[in-house]
N, C-alpha and C positions, 0 to 999 in steps of 0.2 A: 690041512683042512679039506674035508670032503665037500661035494657039491651041495649036500643038504645044509651043512653049516654055512656055506657061502650064501645060499639063498636066504637063510634066516637072517644073516648079517645085513644083506641088501634090504630086506623088508624092514629091518629095524632102524635103517637110516632115518634121520629126522625128515619129516615132510618138508621142512623149510629148504633143505638142500635140493629136493626134487623141484620145488617151486622156483628156486633160484636158477636152476639149470634151464627150466622152461622159459623163464624171463630172459635169460641170456640169449637163447636161441631166437626168441622173438625180436630182441633188440638187433641181432645180427641181420635177420631178414629185413627188418625195418630200415636199417642203414643201407642195405643193398638197394632196396626200392627207392629210398631217398636219393641215393647216388645216381640211379638211372634217371629219376625225375629231374635231378639237378643238371645232368648232362643235356637232356632235352631243353631245359630252361636256358642253359648257357648257349646252346646252339641257336635257339630262337632269339637270343639277345635280351631275355627278360632280366637276367642278373647283371648284365653289363649294358645298360641302355645307351652308353656313348661309344660302344665298340661296334665297328662295322661287321656284320655277319652275313652269311649267304642268304638268310631269310630277308634281311633288309634290302639286299641288292635285288632279289627277285621281286620283293614287294614294290620297289621303285620302278622296275620294268612295268609292272601292272598298273601303277599309278600313271606313268607317262603314256603307255600305249593302250590302256584299257585291259579288261579281263577277256581272254579268249580261251575258254576251256579246251583242253586236249591238245593245245599247240605249244611249241617251244616258246619261251618268253623272249628270246631273241632268235634271229634267223628263222622266223616263224613261217615265212612263205617259201616253199621249196618243192622240188621234184626229186624222185629217187632214181638211182641208176645202179647198174651192175656191169661187171666185166671181169678183167683179170690184169694182173701185173706180171710182166715177164722180166726177170732179172737177167742181166748180162754177165753177172759174176764180178763186175768191177767194184762192188761195194764190200767184198770180203776182206780187202786190205784195211778197210776203215772200221768194220764192225763184225762181230761174230754172230749177229742176228741171222737166223736161218732164212729170212726173207731175201737176203742178198746172195744166197747160193744160186747158181744157175738153175733156171726153171720158172715155172708158171704157177701162180697162186690166185684163187678167185678173190674178188673184192665186191663189196656192196657199199653204197654210199648215197650222197645227197648233194645236189646243188641248191643254193638258197640265196636269198637277199638278206642282208643284215638289217632287218626291220623287225619290230615286235608286233606288227599287225599282219595277220595271215592273209588278209584280203586287200592289202595295199596295192595300188597300181604300180606297175613296173616303172621305175625311174632310172634313167640312163646312168646317173652318177652314184647310185646306191652301191655300197660295197657288196661284192659277190663272194660267195664262199663255196669251197669244195670240201666235203667231209668224207673220209674213207675209213673202211674197216677191212684190213687184210686178214684173210682166214688161212692160217698156216696148217700144214698137214698134221703137226703134232698137237693141235688144239690151241696153240697160242693165238693171240689176236694183237694186232697193232691198229690203234685208232688215232687218226690225226684230223684236225680241222684247220684248214688253210684259207687265207683271204687274198683277194687280188690287189692288195696294197703293199707297199714296200716295208712299212713299219707299223707298229701299233700307235694309236694316237695318245695312249697313256702308258705309264710304266708301273702302276700299282692299282690295287682294288679300290683304294680311296679315290685315286684319280679318276677311275672309271665311274664311280658313284657320283663324284662331283660333276663329271661331264654329262651324265644322265640328267642331273638337275638343271645344268646350264642349258641343255639342248631341248628341254621339255617345251612343247608348244604353249604359247600364251593363250589362254581361253578367249581373249578378246580378238586376237589376230589369227590364231591357228598356226603361228610361226614362232620359232624361238625368240626370246627377248634378246636383242643385240647387246644390251647392257650386261645381262647375266653372262653371256658368252665372253664378252670382253673381260669381265672380272675373273672368269675361270682361266682364260689364257694368261692374264697377268699373274695369277697365283700358280700357274703351272707352265713355266717357260719351256720345259721339255716338250709339252704337248703343242705349244705354239710352233716350235721348230718341226715337230713331226707332221703336223697338219700342213705346214707349208711344203714339206717334201712330198706328202701324199698328193696334194693338189697340183704339184709340178709334173706329175707323171701322166703320160698320155693314157686315155681310157680306150679300151678295145671295144669292138662292135657288139660283143656278147659274151656268153659263157664259154663258147667253144674256143675262142682265140685269146682267152685271158690266161695269164700266169697266176698261180696260186702259191702263196708263201707261208711257211710255218710261223714266221714272225718271232716267236719265242726261240731261244737257243736251247739246245739239248746237248747230250754228251754221248758219243759212241765209244764202245770198248771193243777192241779187236781181240783175236785169239791170243796175242802176246801180252794182253793186259794194258796196252797203250790206250789212254783216254784222250779223246779229241773233242773240242767244242765244235758243234755243227749247227747249221740251219738247213732246211731243205725247201725245195720249190718244185712244183709241177709246171713245166714249160711246154706250151702247146706245140705239137707238130703242125697244126693248122696255122697258116700264115696270119700274122697280125693285120687286122683291118681297123683303122681308126673309127671311133664312134661317128656315126652319121650325124652331122650337125642338124639335119632335118628332124631327127628324133627328138621329140619334146622331152624336157626334163621330167615332166610328169605325164603319164599316159593312162588311159582308161582301159587298157588291155593287158594281157599277159604276154606282150610281144617278145620280151627277152626269153621267156620260157618256151613260147611257141617256136621261136627260131632254133633253140636248142633241141627241141623234140624233132623238128623237121630234119635237122642235121643228123641226128642219131638214126632216124628212120632211113635216111639216104645212104649213110656210110658210118662206119665206126669212127669214133673220135679218139685221138691219142695225145698223150703228154709224156715227156721225158722226166723222170725223177732225178733231179740234180741236187747233189749234196755239196753245200758250201762249207769248207773246212776253215775254221777260225784259227787265228794265231793266239798265243798265250795272253796277250794284252787286249784282245778284242773283248768288248763288253758282252757279258752273258746275262747280267742281272737287270738290263734295261732294254726293253723291247721297242723303245722309241728311237734307239740309235742304230743306224745301219752299219754294217761292216764295210771296210774299204773294198772297192770294186776289184782289186787285184788278187783277192783270195782264191785259193785253189777250188775249182768246181769239178765235180766228178759225176759223170752220167752213169747211173747204176742200173737203169732199166727203163722199160716203157709200160705205161698204163694205157690200157685199151678199154673204152667204154662202148658197149654195143647194145645196151638195153636200157630203156627208160620206162618209168612206171609212176603212176600217181601215188602219193602218200596214202591214199585211201585203201590201197591194196598191197603196198610193199611193206615187208618187215623192217625196212630201214627207218620207217617212221618212229618205231619204238626203240631205236638204238640211241644210247647216250654216247656221243662222240667225245668222251673224256680224253683230254690230251695226255694224261698220265697212264693210260692203258698202253703199255710199251712192251717190247720184246726183250728177252735176255740179250744184252749187247747194246741196248739203247736205254738211257736214263734221262731224267729231267735235269735241268741245270739249276742254278741258284736264282733264276728268274722268279720273282714272287707272283707274277701273273699266272704261272702254271698251276700252283695250288689253288689260287683264287678262282681260276676258270673251272678247275676240277670240282670244287665244292659247290660253286654256283650252278654248274651243269647238273650236279646230283640233286640239288634242291628243285630246279626246274623239272627234271625228269620225274621226281617223286610226285610233284603236284599234277603234272599232266597225265601220268599213268593212272591216277585215281579219278580222272575226270572223263566225262562223256566225250567221245571223239566226234568232232564236227567235220563236214566235208571240206576237202582241200580246195583252194582256189584253182588249182590245176587238176582237173577231174580225170577219172579213168578214160572217159570218152575222148578227152583232149590228148592224152598221151598215146592212145591207140590209133589216132587219126593219122592216116598216111598223107604225105605231102602231095599236092596236085601234080 
């Protein structure tokens, strides 16, 4: 058959076949669009109203703390820092991650208070956090968010959501309803034990002499393929000073941040990165449970922070410190909080990046002010 005959045959096909082919293509396109729309609807919780979603968690933060455009929905009040991490090579037996090879890599990060209100007064007993991004020479990044408490108060996304509800201030008193908190603890005995442990720990005087813990468990893979359960901590070189009892529980200043800024202006601050190696039976799926104190602890290097900057001018303000942005040689564990934190952080990041940025409570003038 020549090309002329082929064209004539094509032109002689019934119009209904051409119409059917067009309808089929339109149906396929429609199904793709419907699938995408369904994915968004599922993520937002429209199709599963009783399922806890990242949208619902972040909505609850906004309900409890109010709406603060441009800020993180939790750990909203903070100051940015930079410096470097110097590995001593001791971590190479535990993990093949390049960050543990001997040498220095730059870091950028953020100190914050675990509050959803960016202009809240510094409170002595508020949980403090250190978030870091390690910038590796090959373009890899390691992001980690750590808190100055020994364990998480909850072990699941639902538990966290329930705790938000229980700790929401009563409009009549401005304080959480004790009955709601009692009901939460009765329904979450793991949280009751964790909170008791958290409250039993001494509180340091400020950001500079606090230890910061990963809380969640992770896994290290070394060059031989050995997999180890681990948690990590930043342990300060600065000596521990107990919290001054004269410091009020609630303050009308940025005194915790002011002290941190003054410290960094006067001298670089340092922490040792300590890796705690778990045993096979140690819990990795429950962040409310501590590991036994006799576990192997390996000092793998020193973090040095020598620069402080307001969020108003630092690129760290726009970093999502997703705990699952990891290096080759480091993976997440079976802890459900890791994926829950990751998707909730993404939801918070997406919202604040589309919003107008408001000035930070810790201003550029404050971070550039030299100590007297």
